[in-house]
N, C-alpha and C positions, 0 to 999 in steps of 0.2 A: 776870613768867612769859618764861621762855625761848623765844622763838620757833623753833617748828622748822625746820631748816633741810630747803632741798628736796633732792629725792633728784637722784642724777644722770640718771637716765631724765626727768626731769621737764626737766633743764636741758639737755637734748639737743633734746627736742622743743619748745622754745620755737620763738615765731614767725621771730626774728634766727636761730636754729641751722637751720631749716628752709630762709629762704631764703639760707643759704650753699649748703646741701646741693644746692637746686634751683642756682644759681649753676652749682656746680664741675658739677653733670652736663651742665647746657647745653654747657658750654666743652669739656667731653669731648668730647660727642657730636658738636658742632660742629666739632673739631680732626678727627673719625674719617671725617666724611662729604664736608668741603667741597673734595676734589679732584671730585667729582662736580659741583659748578656752576664749576669752573673753565672759561673761556671756550677754543673752540681758533681756531685762523688758518689759512686754506687756503694752504700752501703749492707751488711748483710745483717740479718738479725739474728744468725748463730753468734755474732761476737759480738752483743750487744751492750756488753761489759766494757769495751773499747771505746766505744762514742757516747753511750748514753750517760746522763748525770755527768755532761764535762763541761756544763756551761757556767759562766759566771755565779750565776746566782742557787747554786746547787747548795750552799751552806743555808738560804733562806728559810725560817723557820714556817713555811707554810704548809698547811694539811695534804695539801695533794702533790707534794714532790715525790717527782719519780716519770718513769717512760713510760706510756701508756698506750692501747691500740686503739684505733677510733673504731668502733662498731656502729655503722649507720650511717658515717658521711663519708666519702669517696671524690675522687681516685687516692682521701688521704691516707695514711697507714699508720705511722705513729705520731706523739708530741712527746715533748722532752719538755717538762715543766723547770729544769737547771736554768732554763734561759728568760726566767722571769727575773725583773729587774724594778726598781723606786718601789722597795717594798716600805710600805708605812705602817709600824707597831701599832701607832696608835688607832686608826682605823681596820687594819690588818686587811691589807689592800696592797695589791702590787698589779704590774702590766705584763702582757706576753704578745709579743709579737707574733702575730700568722706567716713565718718567713722560713727561709729554707734552714738556717739554724736550729728551729725549732720544731720544724717539720719533717717527717719524709714520706714519699707519696711512691704509688705506683707509676714511675713515668712516664710509658708510654702509651698507659689506659686511660679510659675516659669513664666518666661518673655510669657510661650506658653499658661499660663492658661487665659492671655488676649485677644487671638488674636481673638477670637469668639465676643467679647464684644465691644462695644463703646470705649472702654478705652484700645485699641489697641495699640503697640507701633509706633511711628515714628522717631524714632533714633534707630539705633543698642542696642539691649538688650539681655542678657544672657538668651536663650533662655529653656535649662534646668537644670539651676541650682534654687535651692530656693532660697526664699529671705533672709533669715538666715544666709545662707553660702555666697550668693554676696556680702552684705554689709560687712561683717568678711574680701573676700577675698580684697576689696578695699581698706580698711584698712592696710590688709598684704602686699599689692602691693603698699601700701605707695601713694595711688594717691589723689592728691591733684590738686586744682587750684589756678591759680592767678589770679584776676580780676582787671585791669586798664582800669579805667573810662575816656573815652575822651570828656564825655559831663555826665550830669546826667542823657542821655537815654540811651547810649553806652557804653561798657566797653567791649575791647579786654580781651579772653580769652588765657592765656599760661596752658597746663598741663601736670603734672610731673605723671610719672609712675615709680614705683623703685627709686626714685630719680633726680632730676631734670639736673642731669651728667650724666644719662643714656643714652645708645643707642635708648632705645626705647622709652625715651621722644623725643629725640632728632627726630628721624623717623617719629614721631607722628604730634610735629606740624610744621615739612617742610610741612607734606604732609597734612594737613588740616588746615584751619584758622576758629575760632571760636571767637562769640561774645554773648553777653547777649544785648539784646536789649528791651527797653522799649516799651509795646503796651497800648491798651486802658483800662481802668478802673484796674490797678495798677497790669495789666498782663505784665512778664517778658518773654521771648524767648531766647532760647537760640538756636543760629542757626550753623550750621555747614559744612561751604564753603569749595570747594575743592580750591577756590582761594579769599582771600580776594580783589586778587585788579580787579576783576571784579564780583564778589559775586555771585559764582557760586553753588549754594544749593546745599547742597547733602542731608543733613536731618538735624534734631533739633525736640526740644519740648519745651513746655510752663511751666510755673510755674505759677500757680493759688494762689492769697493772699488766705491766712487762717487768720492769725492774725498779725496783725500790729502794731507799737510802741503805746502804748498808751493802749494796751489793747482790738483795737479795732478791730473784730470777722467778716470777712467777709462771708456772709451765703453761697454765690454761691461757694467761693474755698471749703467750709467746706463742704457742701452735696455733690461736686464733690469727696473730698478725700472720704466721706463717702459711695458713691455709686461704687466706686473701689474698695476698699476693701471688699463692699458687694458680689461683683461678682466675686473675688477672692477666696471668701469663707473661708479665712484666717484671723489667727491674726495680729495684728497692732504690731512690737516691734523694742525697738531700744535700745540705753545703758542703764546700770543700772544709775538710776538717783543719785546724790550725794545729801545727805540729808543737 
């Protein structure tokens, strides 16, 4: 007598298959949340030359290379463009992750910390989340931006949240138009527009130069970052530096 074959449903529910599903599920969850457990390291603005412009993209020929202070975005303090990657010389584009490697934050401060100071936000900012958690949340969401330079003074920005294929990224990029525009004295402005067609501005913030290629320190930008950090009563933190 022929033994009946097991159904596909029975084979899929075998202990080995269930164990495989558990391992895959645990791996996916670990990948998604591991940024929350990344250690952060204290930084000092006084020795910005020791940790700034040390990223793998430090030699890329991008117009905005440097370390900049955020003016209008909190509780972020600095961004280091040397962590740019995937530069395409044909389209003059590159990517930057909003991660603890590229950003430093006022670790214990929240967005609301700055509201009664001259450093208050001019762009949407997490109001109740401390800086150390905000930068890890950016990393967990895989928040990254693509800069495509139309000229040496203007770049179009595409934002990816939870993957460039995600519905959230699609909705965000279709709802807003974003650019990076060069101002005077080495300042760059990130502008958020309701529409790029008629340039209806919604919000934005500025990037003030602190450290530029060649090791030149801009004292105005550095003093702004120091003042912002002092106003927050917080410590400055970023990713643990590789030796």
